[in-house]
C-alpha positions as CSV (number, residue, x, y, z in Angstrom):
1,X,0.0,0.0,0.0
2,X,2.8,2.4,0.9
3,X,4.5,1.8,-2.5
4,X,1.2,2.3,-4.4
5,X,0.5,5.7,-2.7
6,X,4.1,6.7,-3.1
7,X,4.1,5.9,-6.8
8,X,0.8,7.7,-7.3
9,X,2.1,10.9,-5.6
10,X,5.4,10.6,-7.7
11,X,3.3,10.3,-10.8
12,X,1.3,13.4,-9.8
13,X,4.6,15.1,-9.2
14,X,5.9,14.2,-12.7
15,X,2.6,15.2,-14.4
16,X,2.3,18.6,-12.6
17,X,6.0,19.5,-12.5
18,X,5.7,20.0,-8.7
19,X,8.0,18.4,-6.2
20,X,7.0,15.3,-4.4
21,X,6.9,17.3,-1.1
22,X,4.6,19.9,-2.6
23,X,2.2,17.2,-4.0
24,X,2.3,15.4,-0.6
25,X,1.4,18.6,1.3
26,X,-1.3,19.6,-1.2
27,X,-2.9,16.2,-0.9
28,X,-2.7,15.7,2.8
29,X,-3.1,19.3,4.0
30,X,-5.5,20.6,1.3
31,X,-7.3,18.0,-0.8
32,X,-8.2,15.4,1.9
33,X,-9.3,18.0,4.5
34,X,-11.4,19.8,1.9
35,X,-13.1,16.5,0.9
36,X,-13.8,15.7,4.6
37,X,-15.1,19.2,5.2
38,X,-17.3,19.0,2.1
39,X,-18.8,15.8,3.4
40,X,-19.3,17.3,6.9
41,X,-21.0,20.3,5.3
42,X,-23.3,18.0,3.4
43,X,-24.2,16.1,6.6
44,X,-24.8,19.4,8.5
45,X,-26.6,20.8,5.5
46,X,-24.1,23.7,5.3
47,X,-21.7,24.6,2.6
48,X,-19.3,26.9,4.4
49,X,-16.6,24.9,6.2
50,X,-15.0,23.4,3.1
51,X,-15.1,26.8,1.2
52,X,-13.7,28.7,4.2
53,X,-10.8,26.1,4.7
54,X,-10.1,26.1,1.0
55,X,-10.1,29.9,0.9
56,X,-7.8,30.2,3.9
57,X,-5.4,27.6,2.5
58,X,-5.3,29.2,-0.9
59,X,-4.7,32.6,0.7
60,X,-1.8,31.2,2.8
61,X,-0.4,29.5,-0.3
62,X,-0.7,32.7,-2.4
63,X,0.8,34.9,0.3
64,X,3.7,32.6,1.1
65,X,6.7,33.9,-0.8
66,X,8.5,30.5,-0.8
67,X,5.7,27.9,-1.0
68,X,8.2,25.2,-1.9
69,X,10.1,26.0,1.3
70,X,6.8,25.9,3.3
71,X,5.9,22.6,1.8
72,X,9.4,21.2,2.5
73,X,9.0,22.2,6.2
74,X,5.5,20.8,6.5
75,X,6.6,17.6,4.8
76,X,9.6,17.2,7.2
77,X,7.3,17.7,10.2
78,X,4.9,15.1,8.8
79,X,7.8,12.6,8.4
80,X,8.9,13.3,12.0
81,X,5.3,12.8,13.2
82,X,5.1,9.5,11.4
83,X,8.5,8.4,12.7
84,X,7.3,9.1,16.2
85,X,5.1,6.1,16.0
86,X,8.2,4.0,16.4
87,X,7.5,4.3,20.2
88,X,4.6,1.9,19.6
89,X,6.5,-0.4,17.2
90,X,5.4,1.1,13.9
91,X,8.1,2.0,11.4
92,X,7.7,4.9,9.0
93,X,6.1,2.8,6.3
94,X,3.5,1.2,8.6
95,X,2.7,4.5,10.2
96,X,2.3,6.1,6.8
97,X,-0.2,3.5,5.7
98,X,-2.2,3.5,8.9
99,X,-2.2,7.2,9.5
100,X,-2.1,8.4,5.9
101,X,-4.3,5.8,4.2
102,X,-6.3,3.5,6.5
103,X,-7.5,6.1,9.0
104,X,-8.5,8.7,6.3
105,X,-10.1,5.9,4.3
106,X,-12.2,4.8,7.3
107,X,-13.2,8.4,8.1
108,X,-14.1,9.0,4.4
109,X,-16.3,5.9,4.3
110,X,-18.1,6.9,7.5
111,X,-18.6,10.5,6.2
112,X,-19.9,9.3,2.8
113,X,-22.3,7.0,4.6
114,X,-23.8,9.9,6.5
115,X,-23.5,12.5,3.8
116,X,-25.4,10.4,1.2
117,X,-28.4,8.7,2.9
118,X,-29.7,7.7,-0.5
119,X,-26.7,5.4,-0.7
120,X,-28.3,3.3,2.1
121,X,-31.4,2.7,0.0
122,X,-29.4,1.9,-3.1
123,X,-27.3,-0.7,-1.3
124,X,-30.4,-2.3,0.3
125,X,-32.0,-2.5,-3.2
126,X,-28.8,-4.1,-4.6
127,X,-28.8,-6.8,-2.0
128,X,-32.4,-7.9,-2.8
């Protein structure tokens, strides 16, 4: 799983011309949170949190004179955070998969379940 996500982020880096660190930061600090906030907005029947977060992030990115440097610092801090899971026996790769893929994936599925109640009816109809 780690290699699959790594290769995908590297591919995005090659396609966009952005560094791996910038792509990683954009995905984990912008795209995933915006998707989660959009789903939360849908659950709460509001459409403001995702737009506010996106707006704040874009403003910070735009106002940052050295975005590559900011992304590098955020990436390094993320790596250190994931490496800190060594205290419970997880190496960097294991922590990356659990914290960066499994946990967000589980949160995503729960949020989708509540954000799209019509999905429940569709799944029940498919089982019959």
